[in-house]
C-alpha positions in Angstrom: 8.0 160.9 113.2 8.4 158.2 115.7 8.7 155.7 113.5 11.0 157.8 111.0 13.4 158.3 114.7 13.4 154.4 115.4 14.8 153.9 111.8 17.6 156.5 112.4 18.3 154.5 115.6 18.4 151.4 113.6 21.0 152.6 111.2 23.4 154.0 113.3 24.9 150.6 114.5 24.8 149.8 110.6 26.8 152.7 109.3 29.4 152.4 112.7 30.0 149.7 111.7 30.8 150.5 108.3 33.3 152.9 109.5 35.1 150.5 111.7 35.7 147.2 109.4 38.1 148.9 107.5 40.2 149.4 110.7 39.6 145.7 111.6 41.0 144.2 108.0 43.8 146.5 108.2 44.7 145.2 111.5 43.9 141.6 110.4 46.4 142.1 107.5 49.0 143.5 110.1 48.8 140.6 112.4 49.0 138.3 109.6 52.4 139.6 107.9 53.7 140.1 111.6 52.8 136.2 111.9 53.9 134.8 108.4 57.9 136.8 109.1 57.5 135.5 112.9 56.8 132.0 111.1 60.0 132.2 108.8 62.1 133.6 111.9 61.3 130.4 113.8 61.7 128.1 110.8 65.6 129.2 110.1 66.4 129.5 114.2 65.1 125.6 114.7 66.7 124.8 111.4 70.1 126.1 112.3 69.4 124.6 115.8 69.0 121.2 114.4 72.0 121.3 112.3 73.8 122.2 115.0 72.4 119.8 117.9 71.9 117.1 115.7 75.2 116.0 115.4 75.8 115.7 119.3 72.4 114.4 119.8 73.2 111.7 117.3 76.4 110.6 119.1 74.5 110.3 122.4 72.4 107.8 120.5 74.5 105.9 119.1 78.1 106.6 119.8 78.8 104.5 116.6 77.5 106.8 114.4 80.2 108.9 112.3 79.7 111.7 109.9 80.7 110.8 106.5 83.3 112.9 104.7 84.9 113.4 101.8 87.6 110.8 101.6 91.3 111.5 102.4 94.0 112.1 99.9 97.1 110.4 101.2 100.7 112.1 100.1 103.3 110.9 102.0 106.3 113.1 101.8 109.4 112.7 99.3 112.3 114.3 98.5 114.2 114.9 95.1 118.7 114.6 95.3 118.5 118.1 93.6 117.1 119.8 97.1 119.3 117.8 98.9 122.6 118.7 97.4 124.5 121.5 98.9 124.3 125.0 97.4 127.6 125.5 95.0 130.3 127.2 97.0 130.8 130.9 95.1 133.2 131.9 97.3 136.7 133.1 95.5 140.0 130.8 95.7 142.6 132.4 97.0 145.8 131.7 95.2 148.0 134.1 97.3 151.1 132.2 98.1 152.1 132.6 102.2 154.6 135.7 103.1 157.9 134.9 104.1 156.2 136.1 107.7 153.6 132.9 107.5 155.7 130.1 108.1 153.4 126.8 108.5 156.1 124.7 110.0 156.5 127.1 112.4 153.1 128.1 113.2 151.4 125.0 114.8 148.6 126.8 117.4 146.7 129.2 115.5 143.6 131.2 117.6 140.2 131.0 116.5 138.8 132.6 113.5 142.0 133.0 112.1 142.6 133.1 108.7 144.4 129.4 107.5 147.1 129.8 105.3 146.3 128.0 101.9 148.7 124.7 102.4 147.0 121.6 102.4 149.7 119.5 104.7 149.9 121.9 106.7 146.0 122.2 107.3 146.1 118.0 107.3 149.0 117.7 110.1 147.1 120.7 112.1 143.7 118.2 111.7 146.0 115.2 112.4 147.4 117.2 115.8 144.1 118.2 117.1 142.6 114.6 116.9 145.8 112.9 118.5 145.4 115.0 121.8 141.5 114.7 121.6 140.8 112.5 125.0 139.2 109.9 124.3 137.9 106.8 126.8 135.2 103.9 127.9 132.6 107.3 128.7 132.3 108.3 125.1 131.3 104.6 124.5 129.2 104.6 127.2 127.5 108.0 125.9 127.4 107.0 122.2 125.5 104.0 123.1 123.1 106.1 125.4 122.4 108.1 122.5 121.5 105.8 120.7 119.1 104.0 123.0 117.0 107.8 123.1 116.9 107.0 119.3 115.9 103.7 119.5 113.3 104.5 122.3 111.5 107.4 120.3 111.3 105.4 117.2 109.9 102.1 119.3 107.0 104.0 119.9 106.2 103.8 116.1 106.6 99.8 116.0 103.8 97.7 116.2 104.1 93.9 116.6 101.9 91.7 114.0 100.6 88.1 114.7 97.6 86.1 113.5 94.7 86.2 115.6 94.4 82.8 116.4 98.4 82.7 117.7 97.1 85.4 120.5 97.0 84.2 123.8 94.6 86.3 125.9 95.5 85.5 129.3 99.6 86.0 128.5 99.8 88.3 125.1 103.5 88.1 123.8 105.1 89.2 121.0 106.7 86.0 120.4 106.4 85.1 116.7 105.5 88.9 115.7 106.2 90.2 112.2 107.3 93.5 112.8 105.3 96.9 110.9 106.0 100.8 111.5 103.0 103.4 111.5 103.6 105.8 108.7 100.4 107.9 108.0 97.3 108.9 110.5 94.0 109.5 108.3 92.4 112.0 110.4 89.1 111.4 108.9 88.4 107.5 109.7 90.7 107.3 112.8 92.6 105.1 110.4 96.2 104.1 111.4 98.4 103.3 108.0 101.4 100.4 108.7 104.1 99.7 106.9 105.2 96.1 106.8 107.0 93.4 104.3 105.0 91.5 101.9 105.2 88.1 103.7 103.3 89.7 106.4 100.3 90.7 104.1 99.7 86.6 104.0 99.0 86.0 107.6 95.4 85.2 108.1 93.3 87.6 110.5 96.4 89.6 111.5 96.0 91.4 114.7 98.2 94.6 115.8 99.9 95.3 119.0 100.6 98.5 119.6 103.9 99.4 122.1 103.2 99.8 126.1 99.6 97.9 124.8 98.4 94.5 126.1 95.4 94.6 123.9 95.3 93.5 120.2 93.8 95.5 117.3 92.2 93.6 114.1 94.3 95.1 110.9 93.4 94.7 107.4 95.5 94.4 104.1 95.4 97.7 102.1 97.3 96.8 99.4 100.7 95.3 98.5 104.0 95.1 95.7 105.2 91.5 95.4 108.0 92.6 93.1 109.4 95.6 95.8 108.3 93.1 98.8 106.4 95.8 100.9 103.1 95.8 101.6 100.5 98.2 103.8 98.1 97.4 106.5 95.6 99.8 108.0 93.7 99.6 111.5 90.9 101.8 112.1 89.8 103.0 115.6 86.0 102.8 116.8 85.2 105.9 119.9 86.0 103.3 122.6 89.9 103.9 121.0 89.8 107.2 120.0 92.1 108.1 122.9 94.6 105.3 121.9 94.6 106.6 118.3 95.4 110.2 119.5 98.8 108.7 121.6 99.9 106.9 118.6 103.0 108.3 116.5 103.9 107.7 112.9 107.3 107.5 112.0 108.2 110.9 109.8 109.9 109.7 106.7 113.2 111.1 106.3 115.3 112.3 103.1 117.2 109.1 102.5 119.5 111.5 99.8 121.1 112.9 102.6 122.5 109.0 103.8 125.5 108.3 102.4 128.7 106.0 102.7 129.8 106.4 106.4 126.7 107.3 107.8 125.5 106.1 111.2 122.1 104.3 110.8 120.0 101.7 113.4 118.4 98.8 112.3 114.9 98.2 114.0 111.6 96.0 113.9 112.9 92.4 113.4 116.3 92.2 112.0 117.7 89.4 113.7 114.2 87.5 112.6 112.4 88.0 116.0 110.4 91.2 116.7 111.7 93.7 118.8 115.9 93.6 118.3 118.1 96.0 117.0 121.5 97.3 116.0 123.3 100.0 115.1 126.2 100.5 112.5 127.3 102.5 109.7 126.4 102.6 106.0 128.9 100.9 103.8 128.0 101.7 100.5 125.0 103.3 98.5 124.3 101.5 95.1 122.1 104.2 93.0 121.8 101.4 90.3 119.9 98.5 91.6 117.5 97.0 89.3 114.2 95.3 90.3 111.1 94.8 87.9 110.4 97.8 86.2 112.3 100.1 88.3 116.0 100.9 89.5 116.1 102.4 92.9 118.7 102.8 95.7 119.9 100.0 98.4 122.1 100.7 101.1 124.5 98.2 102.4 125.5 98.5 105.8 127.9 96.8 108.2 125.4 95.3 110.8 125.9 91.6 111.1 122.4 89.4 110.9 121.1 86.7 110.1 119.4 86.6 106.3 115.9 86.7 106.6 115.4 89.5 109.0 112.7 92.3 108.5 112.3 95.7 109.9 113.7 99.0 108.9 116.5 101.2 108.6 116.4 104.8 110.7 119.1 107.5 110.8 120.5 109.0 113.9 117.5 111.7 113.8 115.1 108.8 114.4 113.9 109.6 111.0 112.7 106.5 108.5 115.2 106.0 105.7 115.0 102.5 104.7 112.9 99.0 104.4 115.3 95.9 105.1 115.3 93.8 102.0 117.0 91.0 101.0 115.1 90.1 97.7 117.6 92.0 95.5 120.7 92.1 97.7 124.1 91.5 95.9 124.7 87.6 97.6 128.4 88.8 98.0 126.8 91.1 101.4 124.7 88.3 102.6 124.8 88.3 106.7 124.5 91.8 106.6 121.7 94.3 106.4 120.5 95.9 103.4 117.4 98.3 102.6 115.7 100.0 100.0 115.7 103.4 100.0 112.5 105.1 101.2 112.6 107.6 98.1 112.3 104.7 96.2 109.4 103.0 97.7 107.4 106.3 98.4 106.1 106.4 94.9 104.6 102.5 95.3 103.2 103.6 98.8 100.8 106.4 97.5 99.5 104.6 95.1 99.1 101.1 97.5 97.7 103.6 100.4 95.0 105.4 98.4 94.0 101.4 96.8 94.8 103.4 93.4 96.0 100.6 90.9 98.8 101.0 88.9 100.5 98.6 85.8 103.5 96.3 85.4 105.3 95.6 82.4 107.8 93.1 83.2 111.4 94.1 82.3 114.8 94.6 84.0 117.6 96.4 82.3 120.0 99.0 82.7 120.0 102.7 81.4 122.0 103.3 78.2 123.5 106.5 79.0 124.7 109.0 76.2 128.6 108.0 77.3 127.6 104.3 76.9 125.9 104.9 73.4 128.7 106.8 72.4 131.1 104.4 73.4 129.6 101.4 72.1 127.4 102.4 68.9 124.1 101.3 70.6 121.0 103.9 70.8 120.4 105.9 74.2 117.7 104.2 76.1 116.7 101.2 78.6 118.5 98.1 77.4 116.0 95.0 78.2 118.5 92.6 79.7 115.4 89.9 81.1 111.8 89.8 80.1 110.1 88.4 83.0 107.6 84.7 81.7 104.3 85.6 81.1 104.6 89.5 81.9 103.0 91.7 79.2 106.4 92.6 77.6 106.9 89.2 77.3 103.4 88.8 75.4 104.0 91.2 73.2 107.1 90.1 72.0 109.6 92.3 74.1 113.0 90.7 73.7 116.6 90.5 75.8 118.5 92.8 73.9 116.1 95.6 73.0 116.6 99.2 73.6 113.2 101.0 74.6 113.2 104.5 73.5 109.8 105.9 73.9 106.1 104.5 75.3 103.1 106.2 73.0 103.5 109.9 72.9 106.4 110.2 76.1 109.9 109.7 75.4 111.1 106.8 77.5 115.6 107.0 77.8 115.7 106.1 81.6 113.7 103.7 84.2 112.8 106.7 86.7 110.6 107.9 83.1 109.7 104.2 82.7 108.3 104.6 86.3 106.7 107.3 85.7 104.8 105.9 82.9 103.9 103.0 85.2 102.9 104.1 88.6 103.3 108.3 88.3 100.6 110.6 88.6 100.1 110.6 84.8 100.6 107.0 84.9 98.8 104.3 82.1 96.4 102.5 84.1 96.2 98.7 84.2 94.5 97.6 80.8 95.2 100.0 79.0 97.1 99.6 75.4 100.2 101.4 74.6 102.8 101.6 71.7 106.0 101.0 72.8 109.2 102.4 70.6 112.2 100.3 70.7 115.6 99.6 68.6 116.4 95.8 67.9 119.5 95.1 66.5 119.4 93.3 62.8 121.9 91.6 61.1 124.2 94.7 60.9 122.5 97.3 62.7 119.5 98.5 64.6 116.4 98.8 63.4 113.5 100.9 65.1 110.7 98.7 65.9 107.0 99.2 67.2 105.3 96.8 69.4 101.8 96.9 71.0 101.2 96.2 74.5 98.9 95.7 77.0 99.5 96.9 80.5 99.1 94.6 83.1 98.1 95.5 86.9 100.6 95.4 90.1 100.3 93.5 92.8 
């Protein structure tokens, strides 16, 4: 009996162990599952914390490290002539004759808001009367000059002096001998300023830029050029030490140059007198819309601002907006001694390609548009009449000659110079190196005959 009792006592722990064992396993599983989800949660928190904190920590360790982002697309604002035209006047024309009680000869003083009789001579006489009565004295001239100065002071913040690094005096810095540039765009992703200047400035070795109100010079790089239009774009990239300067800079606003007409007041800034920091003001004498350059036709403003030949710079309106690049390369020789400028709307199409460092094509002709009226009067086909073919240009090498009339390139109708421009440097342009079929009319012995010519486009620089 004693032995049996001892065996039962010995078995009891074994039986309890079997009962308790499943409870320990379930607790272990619960702990394991809880630990797993806890680890996942900790990992997620750690991941988000790392992503959030890392940029700040990396900048503390190395301030020069910047986040890499997708290249910022540069698109300069453009305007169209159609958007500038005033809305059509739909007011019905009043054709009633003045009644016997309204005698324009006797009615000289019209109260404000009253209807004017339809009598042009009376209206002109009234206007002249008001002009004669307007008091004008020296104070008006002084006020006019003061307002021009306000505009110039605003524009001056966007101007920069460009010099060779070797010519900079570290003790007594000056702008003597500097070329003029003007800031036109900010690349926020890379803290870069783009500067418009003339083509000759791009030949400066190791160019440095001095901003308005600053004594220090920052290095600049040539971003791109267009020798045919006489323009260049420089870029200045700012590091973390100069972020405050970058934030303070003011780019010029590109104005709607279609709003500038003969008689519009304008200001020449930059280096119109061949010395940086000079300026003058006057009015536009003439707007020529058919000025021709290689592969393009453009508008040029001729002003009454007298300045020596060789001056460079920019033309701005009285709102302080950029409307023209001073250029004498294609200027009428009869206007030598006066400032002339290419309208900004004409160079913006080149500036977009240059600023984005995108190649565009060179064809190599000068010419005139044969409009429908000219075609009817002369019998010539409507298209682009080639007046000059540049030596060694793609057009010259393909056998295109003066007197040919271009009407198409590949599958596109090209009967105007602006259409040629779209083919060469527009958004859907043919790239340099591409081979295109040029359709043209060539005068034979008695009549024009259609000819197809194969042209390999060159690179415009």
